[in-house]
N, C-alpha and C positions, 0 to 999 in steps of 0.2 A: 371518466371514461376516456380523455386524452392520454394520461398517464397511463391507465390500462393497457391500449393500444399501441402506444409508443413502445411497452416495455414486451408486449408479444412478438411485435415486428423485431426488436433489438434481438430477443433471445433466439428467434429464428436465424436472423443472420449470422450469430456466431456458432450456431450448432454447423458443424461440416456436415456436407450431403450424407445422408444415410446414416448418420451417427444416430444411435440409440441410447437413449439415458444420458445425454452430455448434461454437465454440471449446470443448471438455471444460474441466472443473472441475481445476486445479493445486493448488488449496487451498480449504478452506470452515471458517470457524470460526461457530458458531449461539450461543455463549457462553449455552447455557442450564444449565450445572451449577449446583448447588446453592453458595451462598457459603462453605460448608465445604470445597469440593471445591478443592484447590489446582493442577488441570490442566485446561486449557481446551483441550477435543479437538477436532481436525482431522478432518473427513468426507471429506478428499480422499484421492487415492492414497497420499500419501507419509506421512501421520500425523504433521504437523507440528505436534504437541499444544505448545501455549503455557504459560509458568507466569505467573501475575499476580503484578504487584509487591504489595510489603505494605500499599501505599496504595490500589490498585484494588477497586473495587466492584462487586459485582452487582445490578442492579436488574432491575425489571419492563421487558421489551422489548415490541417490537409483538407477538411470538409468544414466550411463555417469555419467558428472561430476556435481559439485554443487559450490554455492559460498561461502566462509569463511570470516568472517572480525576478524581478530585477536585482541586482546586488543589493541586501540589505543595507549594507552601508552607506549607500547614496540615496536611500530613499527615507523620508520621515515617516514611518510607520511600519505594520506588519506586512509581510509578504506571504505567498501561497494564500491558499483557502482554507476553512478550519468547521468544525462542527461540535458540539457539543451539547448535552440536555439527555432528558429522558428517552427520545425514539434512540439517540445514540446508543444508550445504555442497554436497550433492549437487544439491539442488532450484537452489542458486544456478548452479552449474555447468551446467545444465542450461537455463539462461535462463528458468526456469518463475516467478520471483518479481519480476521488472522486466521493463520492456519492452525491445524491441531491432529487430530487422530485420523480425518477424512480429508478427502483430494481438495485443494483451495489454490486459485488461479488468480493471479494479476495481470491483466493485460492493458497496454497503453501504447498509443502512436505518440513517438517522441521526434523532437528535433532539437541536436545537440548545438550550442553554438560553436564554431570554428575554434576560437582562441580560448575557449573554456578550460581551465585547468583544477577549479576547486570541486572536493565533493558538495553535493546537494542532495537534498531529500525530495524523491518522488512520491513517497506515500508514508504515513507514517501513523499509528494508533498508540496513543499514551494513557495509562492508567495509573491514577493516582490514590493508592491506597494510604491510610494514615500511618505518621511517621516517617514522612518525607520521601520514601524510596518510591521511585518513577520507574514503573514496568515499559519498556518499549517494544514495539514490533515496527519495523522499519525497512524500508528498501530505498535504499539510494545509487547515486551512479558518482562514480569518482573519473572523470575525463583522464586526468594524469595515470590514474593506474590502470587504463584501459576495464574498468571492473564496474559490476553492480554489488552492493554491499547489501547484506542481509542481516539485520540484527533482530533476534528472536529468543523467546523463553524455550528451554530446552527442560526435561523432566529430572528433576533433582537426582534420582535414585538410578538414573540410567547408566552413567559412565563418569570417569573420574576428571576433574578439571584438567584444561589443557590453558595454552595460552591465551587463546582468545575469552575464557569463561570465566564468569564470577557468579559466586553464589549469592542469592537475593533471598530474602525472607520477607514476609507481609502477613498481615493478619488473616486468620480465619474465620468469618462470623460465624459459621456455623460448624467448628469442630476444633481441633485443639488448639491451642494459643496462636501459633502461627504455621504458615505453608512455607514452602520453600521451592526454589527453581532456581536455573541455570541460564545467567544471559550470556549469550553466544553471538559471535560474528563470523557470517559465512562470505568469503569473497568467489565470485564468479569472473572468471578472466575468460571472454571468448579468445580461439585462437586468433582471430581477424581484428583488426581496429572495430572500435565502434563506429557506426556511420558519423560524420558532421555535415552539418548544413544539408541536409534531406531528413525527410519525413520517414520513421520506419517504424514497424511493430515489435515492442519486446513483450515476451510473455515468461512470466516465473509462473513455473508449475510445481505446486508441492503436493508430492503423490498420496500423502496422508501416513507414510512411515518415515524413513531417513533420507529419502530420495529428493532433491531439488533439480529441477532442469530451468536452461534459460534457452528460450527461442529467438531467433531475430528473423522477422519478416516470415514465420514458418518452418525456417529448419535451426535444428538443434545447434546451439552455439557453443554450449558448455553445459556441464553438470557436477554436483557435488553430492557430499554427504553430510547429512546435518547429524551431528554427533549425538545421540541421545533421541532425536526426533523433535518435534515442536510441541510445547506446552500450550494448550489455549489460553488465552489471554483472561484473566479473571473478570466476571463481569458484575462483581458486587459492588465497583467502588466508581468515582467518577472518572469520566474519559474525556480524552480530546482525539479527535481525527483531524488529522492535517493531511492536506497535498499541495506540491510545489514549496514544500518547508517543513522545518521541523515542528512541534507543536507550540513552540513558543514564537513562529513566527520567523526564525531567522534559518541559516541554511539552505539557501534557494537553490532551487533546481537549475542547473547550468542550461538551461534552455527552455522549450516550449512543452506543454502537454495537452493533449488531445485524446478524445474517446477513452477515458480510463474507466474498466469494467473490473469489477471483483466477481467471481464465480465460485461456488460451492456447493459438493455434494451434501444433499440432506439426509442420503441413506445410508452414508457413512460416518457415525457418530461415534 
């Protein structure tokens, strides 16, 4: 009952006043657990609780606590927090954890370190089909480039390859010998410097077509076009979700993460 109540309150807080049909919460992590607790609870409907790496830290957040991933090279063990298993597989298969043909939003409250320069991962979903090819949807921040960086799968038939694109093939358990997609990288560079040493809310809104918008503290910071749109990550293979680092527990986020929420529109499949 507590989880359901928390989810209902959270959904109400995220919906703007007067909004009709606002995208519901697919997953939400507040990172308010005490440092000795080794499970980071998901307040969303699927209960996608995360396991923090041995190098991850709990620090003071905007409200309560936040997740921090120190430089992996200076710690013995993985940083960030991650999840794999059947519950995650069901969420990937439903299209809840990455953008596709429907509206999908990633929202988080962030605090970038003043001296940070290296690119670090905020959110990553990695799918591992047989054959060694890892398919990735990720959102990273590069302070030195003043950019959010989105790596995603695009539809293979939608457009020609460009400098950021790589064609990938992977098995199709229910059809032809294989499926194809285009792995692409999109840079979102705001006109103003990303905030440092203060909490701010970043929202990446995938409109369900080719449009990708970045909002900072509620205001549009920049937008980009996703060539060929986004291809939903396949749900037939083992997957791993990581927050604050990549799926291998490396490439730590250059700061702290609080109130990370995934929203998706179930009516736009």
